[in-house]
Structures are given as C-alpha cells and as structure tokens.
PyMOL Python script that loads the backbone (N, CA, C, O; Angstrom):
from pymol import cmd

cmd.read_pdbstr("""\
ATOM      1  N   MET A   1     -97.655  23.502  54.286  1.00  0.00           N
ATOM      2  CA  MET A   1     -98.478  24.457  54.753  1.00  0.00           C
ATOM      3  C   MET A   1     -99.371  25.049  53.682  1.00  0.00           C
ATOM      4  O   MET A   1     -98.914  25.221  52.552  1.00  0.00           O
ATOM      5  N   ASP A   2    -100.524  25.344  53.954  1.00  0.00           N
ATOM      6  CA  ASP A   2    -101.579  25.822  53.025  1.00  0.00           C
ATOM      7  C   ASP A   2    -101.120  27.220  52.734  1.00  0.00           C
ATOM      8  O   ASP A   2    -100.558  27.910  53.585  1.00  0.00           O
ATOM      9  N   LEU A   3    -101.392  27.650  51.420  1.00  0.00           N
ATOM     10  CA  LEU A   3    -101.089  28.968  50.999  1.00  0.00           C
ATOM     11  C   LEU A   3    -101.773  30.126  51.688  1.00  0.00           C
ATOM     12  O   LEU A   3    -101.205  31.169  52.011  1.00  0.00           O
ATOM     13  N   SER A   4    -103.103  29.830  51.890  1.00  0.00           N
ATOM     14  CA  SER A   4    -103.869  30.826  52.736  1.00  0.00           C
ATOM     15  C   SER A   4    -103.252  31.021  54.085  1.00  0.00           C
ATOM     16  O   SER A   4    -103.117  32.175  54.492  1.00  0.00           O
ATOM     17  N   LYS A   5    -102.862  30.009  54.822  1.00  0.00           N
ATOM     18  CA  LYS A   5    -102.311  30.123  56.169  1.00  0.00           C
ATOM     19  C   LYS A   5    -100.998  30.861  56.037  1.00  0.00           C
ATOM     20  O   LYS A   5    -100.696  31.679  56.906  1.00  0.00           O
ATOM     21  N   LEU A   6    -100.186  30.628  54.996  1.00  0.00           N
ATOM     22  CA  LEU A   6     -98.887  31.322  54.885  1.00  0.00           C
ATOM     23  C   LEU A   6     -99.153  32.749  54.588  1.00  0.00           C
ATOM     24  O   LEU A   6     -98.394  33.583  55.080  1.00  0.00           O
ATOM     25  N   SER A   7    -100.178  33.143  53.814  1.00  0.00           N
ATOM     26  CA  SER A   7    -100.457  34.557  53.631  1.00  0.00           C
ATOM     27  C   SER A   7    -100.930  35.220  54.840  1.00  0.00           C
ATOM     28  O   SER A   7    -100.652  36.403  55.034  1.00  0.00           O
ATOM     29  N   LYS A   8    -101.683  34.488  55.734  1.00  0.00           N
ATOM     30  CA  LYS A   8    -102.049  35.123  57.002  1.00  0.00           C
ATOM     31  C   LYS A   8    -100.844  35.263  57.899  1.00  0.00           C
ATOM     32  O   LYS A   8    -100.750  36.298  58.558  1.00  0.00           O
ATOM     33  N   VAL A   9     -99.951  34.375  57.991  1.00  0.00           N
ATOM     34  CA  VAL A   9     -98.681  34.546  58.718  1.00  0.00           C
ATOM     35  C   VAL A   9     -97.855  35.679  58.224  1.00  0.00           C
ATOM     36  O   VAL A   9     -97.245  36.398  59.016  1.00  0.00           O
ATOM     37  N   LEU A  10     -97.817  35.864  56.906  1.00  0.00           N
ATOM     38  CA  LEU A  10     -96.994  36.980  56.323  1.00  0.00           C
ATOM     39  C   LEU A  10     -97.595  38.397  56.587  1.00  0.00           C
ATOM     40  O   LEU A  10     -96.903  39.388  56.818  1.00  0.00           O
ATOM     41  N   LEU A  11     -99.011  38.384  56.525  1.00  0.00           N
ATOM     42  CA  LEU A  11     -99.618  39.611  56.884  1.00  0.00           C
ATOM     43  C   LEU A  11     -99.485  40.012  58.379  1.00  0.00           C
ATOM     44  O   LEU A  11     -99.357  41.172  58.771  1.00  0.00           O
ATOM     45  N   GLY A  12     -99.533  38.911  59.160  1.00  0.00           N
ATOM     46  CA  GLY A  12     -99.416  39.196  60.689  1.00  0.00           C
ATOM     47  C   GLY A  12     -97.882  39.734  60.980  1.00  0.00           C
ATOM     48  O   GLY A  12     -97.659  40.564  61.861  1.00  0.00           O
ATOM     49  N   THR A  13     -96.929  39.216  60.209  1.00  0.00           N
ATOM     50  CA  THR A  13     -95.582  39.626  60.432  1.00  0.00           C
ATOM     51  C   THR A  13     -95.403  40.981  59.842  1.00  0.00           C
ATOM     52  O   THR A  13     -94.571  41.725  60.362  1.00  0.00           O
ATOM     53  N   ALA A  14     -96.073  41.372  58.842  1.00  0.00           N
ATOM     54  CA  ALA A  14     -95.998  42.744  58.242  1.00  0.00           C
ATOM     55  C   ALA A  14     -96.600  43.731  59.309  1.00  0.00           C
ATOM     56  O   ALA A  14     -95.985  44.755  59.604  1.00  0.00           O
ATOM     57  N   PHE A  15     -97.713  43.440  59.841  1.00  0.00           N
ATOM     58  CA  PHE A  15     -98.323  44.320  60.770  1.00  0.00           C
ATOM     59  C   PHE A  15     -97.538  44.403  62.072  1.00  0.00           C
ATOM     60  O   PHE A  15     -97.550  45.466  62.693  1.00  0.00           O
ATOM     61  N   ILE A  16     -96.878  43.389  62.513  1.00  0.00           N
ATOM     62  CA  ILE A  16     -95.966  43.495  63.698  1.00  0.00           C
ATOM     63  C   ILE A  16     -94.851  44.380  63.372  1.00  0.00           C
ATOM     64  O   ILE A  16     -94.432  45.188  64.201  1.00  0.00           O
ATOM     65  N   LEU A  17     -94.335  44.263  62.168  1.00  0.00           N
ATOM     66  CA  LEU A  17     -93.124  45.195  61.756  1.00  0.00           C
ATOM     67  C   LEU A  17     -93.515  46.513  61.702  1.00  0.00           C
ATOM     68  O   LEU A  17     -92.740  47.390  62.084  1.00  0.00           O
ATOM     69  N   LEU A  18     -94.829  46.825  61.196  1.00  0.00           N
ATOM     70  CA  LEU A  18     -95.239  48.171  61.211  1.00  0.00           C
ATOM     71  C   LEU A  18     -95.581  48.736  62.600  1.00  0.00           C
ATOM     72  O   LEU A  18     -95.509  49.948  62.804  1.00  0.00           O
ATOM     73  N   GLY A  19     -95.955  47.864  63.560  1.00  0.00           N
ATOM     74  CA  GLY A  19     -96.232  48.334  64.906  1.00  0.00           C
ATOM     75  C   GLY A  19     -94.870  48.627  65.544  1.00  0.00           C
ATOM     76  O   GLY A  19     -94.681  49.638  66.222  1.00  0.00           O
ATOM     77  N   VAL A  20     -93.967  47.745  65.312  1.00  0.00           N
ATOM     78  CA  VAL A  20     -92.638  48.065  65.887  1.00  0.00           C
ATOM     79  C   VAL A  20     -92.026  49.392  65.473  1.00  0.00           C
ATOM     80  O   VAL A  20     -91.499  50.187  66.251  1.00  0.00           O
ATOM     81  N   SER A  21     -92.153  49.538  64.176  1.00  0.00           N
ATOM     82  CA  SER A  21     -91.526  50.782  63.560  1.00  0.00           C
ATOM     83  C   SER A  21     -92.301  52.033  64.148  1.00  0.00           C
ATOM     84  O   SER A  21     -91.727  53.097  64.379  1.00  0.00           O
ATOM     85  N   TYR A  22     -93.554  51.836  64.354  1.00  0.00           N
ATOM     86  CA  TYR A  22     -94.329  52.923  64.978  1.00  0.00           C
ATOM     87  C   TYR A  22     -94.178  53.233  66.416  1.00  0.00           C
ATOM     88  O   TYR A  22     -94.241  54.363  66.899  1.00  0.00           O
ATOM     89  N   ALA A  23     -93.957  52.037  67.108  1.00  0.00           N
ATOM     90  CA  ALA A  23     -93.832  52.185  68.546  1.00  0.00           C
ATOM     91  C   ALA A  23     -92.436  52.712  68.994  1.00  0.00           C
ATOM     92  O   ALA A  23     -92.327  53.406  70.005  1.00  0.00           O
ATOM     93  N   LEU A  24     -91.459  52.395  68.282  1.00  0.00           N
ATOM     94  CA  LEU A  24     -90.149  52.764  68.457  1.00  0.00           C
ATOM     95  C   LEU A  24     -89.931  54.016  67.537  1.00  0.00           C
ATOM     96  O   LEU A  24     -89.325  53.895  66.473  1.00  0.00           O
ATOM     97  N   GLY A  25     -90.409  55.166  67.941  1.00  0.00           N
ATOM     98  CA  GLY A  25     -90.286  56.370  67.087  1.00  0.00           C
ATOM     99  C   GLY A  25     -88.904  56.880  67.118  1.00  0.00           C
ATOM    100  O   GLY A  25     -88.505  57.628  66.226  1.00  0.00           O
ATOM    101  N   SER A  26     -88.135  56.504  68.123  1.00  0.00           N
ATOM    102  CA  SER A  26     -86.740  57.171  68.128  1.00  0.00           C
ATOM    103  C   SER A  26     -85.746  56.428  67.276  1.00  0.00           C
ATOM    104  O   SER A  26     -84.544  56.688  67.331  1.00  0.00           O
ATOM    105  N   LEU A  27     -86.276  55.459  66.450  1.00  0.00           N
ATOM    106  CA  LEU A  27     -85.334  54.741  65.485  1.00  0.00           C
ATOM    107  C   LEU A  27     -84.742  55.679  64.553  1.00  0.00           C
ATOM    108  O   LEU A  27     -85.250  56.784  64.360  1.00  0.00           O
ATOM    109  N   HIS A  28     -83.709  55.296  63.978  1.00  0.00           N
ATOM    110  CA  HIS A  28     -83.067  55.963  62.880  1.00  0.00           C
ATOM    111  C   HIS A  28     -83.967  56.015  61.694  1.00  0.00           C
ATOM    112  O   HIS A  28     -84.606  55.008  61.388  1.00  0.00           O
ATOM    113  N   PRO A  29     -84.070  57.185  60.962  1.00  0.00           N
ATOM    114  CA  PRO A  29     -85.089  57.086  59.770  1.00  0.00           C
ATOM    115  C   PRO A  29     -84.873  55.983  58.831  1.00  0.00           C
ATOM    116  O   PRO A  29     -85.818  55.393  58.307  1.00  0.00           O
ATOM    117  N   LEU A  30     -83.673  55.701  58.616  1.00  0.00           N
ATOM    118  CA  LEU A  30     -83.341  54.708  57.537  1.00  0.00           C
ATOM    119  C   LEU A  30     -83.770  53.290  58.076  1.00  0.00           C
ATOM    120  O   LEU A  30     -84.098  52.401  57.291  1.00  0.00           O
ATOM    121  N   THR A  31     -83.756  53.111  59.423  1.00  0.00           N
ATOM    122  CA  THR A  31     -84.232  51.791  59.945  1.00  0.00           C
ATOM    123  C   THR A  31     -85.646  51.599  59.797  1.00  0.00           C
ATOM    124  O   THR A  31     -86.164  50.510  59.549  1.00  0.00           O
ATOM    125  N   ARG A  32     -86.336  52.826  59.974  1.00  0.00           N
ATOM    126  CA  ARG A  32     -87.811  52.857  59.876  1.00  0.00           C
ATOM    127  C   ARG A  32     -88.261  52.588  58.498  1.00  0.00           C
ATOM    128  O   ARG A  32     -89.260  51.897  58.298  1.00  0.00           O
ATOM    129  N   ILE A  33     -87.511  53.148  57.456  1.00  0.00           N
ATOM    130  CA  ILE A  33     -87.806  52.975  56.087  1.00  0.00           C
ATOM    131  C   ILE A  33     -87.510  51.524  55.711  1.00  0.00           C
ATOM    132  O   ILE A  33     -88.275  50.962  54.927  1.00  0.00           O
ATOM    133  N   ILE A  34     -86.487  50.894  56.198  1.00  0.00           N
ATOM    134  CA  ILE A  34     -86.178  49.516  55.848  1.00  0.00           C
ATOM    135  C   ILE A  34     -87.399  48.593  56.480  1.00  0.00           C
ATOM    136  O   ILE A  34     -87.932  47.713  55.804  1.00  0.00           O
ATOM    137  N   LEU A  35     -87.755  48.856  57.728  1.00  0.00           N
ATOM    138  CA  LEU A  35     -88.831  48.032  58.381  1.00  0.00           C
ATOM    139  C   LEU A  35     -90.117  48.181  57.617  1.00  0.00           C
ATOM    140  O   LEU A  35     -90.810  47.193  57.375  1.00  0.00           O
ATOM    141  N   CYS A  36     -90.463  49.422  57.222  1.00  0.00           N
ATOM    142  CA  CYS A  36     -91.751  49.677  56.387  1.00  0.00           C
ATOM    143  C   CYS A  36     -91.650  49.018  55.025  1.00  0.00           C
ATOM    144  O   CYS A  36     -92.608  48.464  54.488  1.00  0.00           O
ATOM    145  N   SER A  37     -90.462  49.106  54.505  1.00  0.00           N
ATOM    146  CA  SER A  37     -90.306  48.374  53.109  1.00  0.00           C
ATOM    147  C   SER A  37     -90.296  46.894  53.173  1.00  0.00           C
ATOM    148  O   SER A  37     -90.681  46.257  52.192  1.00  0.00           O
ATOM    149  N   VAL A  38     -89.897  46.309  54.218  1.00  0.00           N
ATOM    150  CA  VAL A  38     -89.895  44.827  54.421  1.00  0.00           C
ATOM    151  C   VAL A  38     -91.458  44.514  54.684  1.00  0.00           C
ATOM    152  O   VAL A  38     -91.996  43.529  54.178  1.00  0.00           O
ATOM    153  N   ALA A  39     -92.091  45.356  55.448  1.00  0.00           N
ATOM    154  CA  ALA A  39     -93.527  45.050  55.734  1.00  0.00           C
ATOM    155  C   ALA A  39     -94.435  45.270  54.391  1.00  0.00           C
ATOM    156  O   ALA A  39     -95.437  44.589  54.173  1.00  0.00           O
ATOM    157  N   LEU A  40     -94.033  46.158  53.635  1.00  0.00           N
ATOM    158  CA  LEU A  40     -94.820  46.320  52.312  1.00  0.00           C
ATOM    159  C   LEU A  40     -94.492  45.119  51.410  1.00  0.00           C
ATOM    160  O   LEU A  40     -95.404  44.653  50.726  1.00  0.00           O
ATOM    161  N   ILE A  41     -93.317  44.605  51.356  1.00  0.00           N
ATOM    162  CA  ILE A  41     -92.892  43.483  50.509  1.00  0.00           C
ATOM    163  C   ILE A  41     -93.812  42.162  51.052  1.00  0.00           C
ATOM    164  O   ILE A  41     -94.403  41.338  50.354  1.00  0.00           O
ATOM    165  N   LEU A  42     -93.746  42.227  52.328  1.00  0.00           N
ATOM    166  CA  LEU A  42     -94.328  40.861  52.896  1.00  0.00           C
ATOM    167  C   LEU A  42     -95.918  40.898  52.665  1.00  0.00           C
ATOM    168  O   LEU A  42     -96.558  39.895  52.349  1.00  0.00           O
ATOM    169  N   SER A  43     -96.430  42.051  52.842  1.00  0.00           N
ATOM    170  CA  SER A  43     -97.977  42.294  52.529  1.00  0.00           C
ATOM    171  C   SER A  43     -98.347  41.975  51.122  1.00  0.00           C
ATOM    172  O   SER A  43     -99.342  41.317  50.818  1.00  0.00           O
ATOM    173  N   VAL A  44     -97.490  42.481  50.281  1.00  0.00           N
ATOM    174  CA  VAL A  44     -97.852  42.194  48.825  1.00  0.00           C
ATOM    175  C   VAL A  44     -97.701  40.750  48.539  1.00  0.00           C
ATOM    176  O   VAL A  44     -98.547  40.176  47.853  1.00  0.00           O
ATOM    177  N   THR A  45     -96.621  40.095  49.049  1.00  0.00           N
ATOM    178  CA  THR A  45     -96.415  38.711  48.863  1.00  0.00           C
ATOM    179  C   THR A  45     -97.674  38.006  49.381  1.00  0.00           C
ATOM    180  O   THR A  45     -98.249  37.161  48.693  1.00  0.00           O
ATOM    181  N   ALA A  46     -98.114  38.378  50.658  1.00  0.00           N
ATOM    182  CA  ALA A  46     -99.176  37.623  51.126  1.00  0.00           C
ATOM    183  C   ALA A  46    -100.493  37.861  50.281  1.00  0.00           C
ATOM    184  O   ALA A  46    -101.271  36.916  50.149  1.00  0.00           O
ATOM    185  N   ILE A  47    -100.748  38.977  49.755  1.00  0.00           N
ATOM    186  CA  ILE A  47    -101.761  39.188  48.923  1.00  0.00           C
ATOM    187  C   ILE A  47    -101.802  38.331  47.626  1.00  0.00           C
ATOM    188  O   ILE A  47    -102.818  37.762  47.224  1.00  0.00           O
ATOM    189  N   VAL A  48    -100.636  38.300  47.038  1.00  0.00           N
ATOM    190  CA  VAL A  48    -100.430  37.477  45.813  1.00  0.00           C
ATOM    191  C   VAL A  48    -100.695  35.946  46.131  1.00  0.00           C
ATOM    192  O   VAL A  48    -101.362  35.257  45.359  1.00  0.00           O
ATOM    193  N   LEU A  49    -100.158  35.454  47.273  1.00  0.00           N
ATOM    194  CA  LEU A  49    -100.365  34.131  47.632  1.00  0.00           C
ATOM    195  C   LEU A  49    -101.830  33.756  47.953  1.00  0.00           C
ATOM    196  O   LEU A  49    -102.285  32.645  47.682  1.00  0.00           O
ATOM    197  N   LEU A  50    -102.532  34.718  48.532  1.00  0.00           N
ATOM    198  CA  LEU A  50    -103.949  34.576  48.890  1.00  0.00           C
ATOM    199  C   LEU A  50    -104.693  34.518  47.522  1.00  0.00           C
ATOM    200  O   LEU A  50    -105.571  33.667  47.376  1.00  0.00           O
ATOM    201  N   LEU A  51    -104.393  35.363  46.533  1.00  0.00           N
ATOM    202  CA  LEU A  51    -105.061  35.325  45.281  1.00  0.00           C
ATOM    203  C   LEU A  51    -104.773  33.983  44.570  1.00  0.00           C
ATOM    204  O   LEU A  51    -105.660  33.440  43.912  1.00  0.00           O
ATOM    205  N   ILE A  52    -103.593  33.467  44.690  1.00  0.00           N
ATOM    206  CA  ILE A  52    -103.295  32.176  44.037  1.00  0.00           C
ATOM    207  C   ILE A  52    -103.941  31.110  44.697  1.00  0.00           C
ATOM    208  O   ILE A  52    -104.336  30.158  44.024  1.00  0.00           O
ATOM    209  N   SER A  53    -104.126  31.138  46.073  1.00  0.00           N
ATOM    210  CA  SER A  53    -104.818  30.056  46.684  1.00  0.00           C
ATOM    211  C   SER A  53    -106.357  30.029  46.301  1.00  0.00           C
ATOM    212  O   SER A  53    -107.000  28.984  46.199  1.00  0.00           O
ATOM    213  N   MET A  54    -106.888  31.336  46.094  1.00  0.00           N
ATOM    214  CA  MET A  54    -108.302  31.429  45.824  1.00  0.00           C
ATOM    215  C   MET A  54    -108.612  30.943  44.512  1.00  0.00           C
ATOM    216  O   MET A  54    -109.634  30.279  44.334  1.00  0.00           O
ATOM    217  N   THR A  55    -107.736  31.242  43.472  1.00  0.00           N
ATOM    218  CA  THR A  55    -107.852  30.695  42.183  1.00  0.00           C
ATOM    219  C   THR A  55    -107.722  29.237  41.992  1.00  0.00           C
ATOM    220  O   THR A  55    -108.346  28.653  41.107  1.00  0.00           O
ATOM    221  N   ARG A  56    -106.834  28.576  42.898  1.00  0.00           N
ATOM    222  CA  ARG A  56    -106.648  27.199  42.847  1.00  0.00           C
ATOM    223  C   ARG A  56    -107.860  26.425  43.356  1.00  0.00           C
ATOM    224  O   ARG A  56    -108.068  25.276  42.965  1.00  0.00           O
ATOM    225  N   LYS A  57    -108.644  27.027  44.203  1.00  0.00           N
ATOM    226  CA  LYS A  57    -109.756  26.351  44.890  1.00  0.00           C
ATOM    227  C   LYS A  57    -110.888  26.164  43.838  1.00  0.00           C
ATOM    228  O   LYS A  57    -111.665  25.212  43.912  1.00  0.00           O
ATOM    229  N   LYS A  58    -110.956  27.094  42.864  1.00  0.00           N
ATOM    230  CA  LYS A  58    -112.053  27.027  41.869  1.00  0.00           C
ATOM    231  C   LYS A  58    -112.023  26.032  40.949  1.00  0.00           C
ATOM    232  O   LYS A  58    -112.916  25.943  40.106  1.00  0.00           O
TER     233      LYS A  58
END
""", "prot")
cmd.dss("prot")
cmd.show_as("cartoon", "prot")
cmd.util.cbc("prot")
cmd.orient("prot")
C-alpha cells in the first residue's frame, strides 16, 4: 500500500473517531478523552507518513 493512501485512511479513521466521540455526547469523559487521543495520534501519524511520501517522490 502506498504511503499517501495509508495516510488518507488514517486521517479518515481519525475523523470518524472524532465524529463518534462528538455524536455520542453521553459517553463517559474518560472514554471521550481516549477516543480523541487515539484520533490525535492517528492524525499525527498520517501527517508524518504524508511528509515522508512527499519527500520520497522528489
């Protein structure tokens, strides 16, 4: 799998997790913190992978 495609999948997953934590407002606060933290880790990983794939193409 290409790194740019993988980063898009990771970003999409991060946005889905953020949407789930926002839509289910009645979740326990710790659960919402965990979901948002996982989404943050996924988005940072996706950005790093995207930067790596961009520097490889040059």
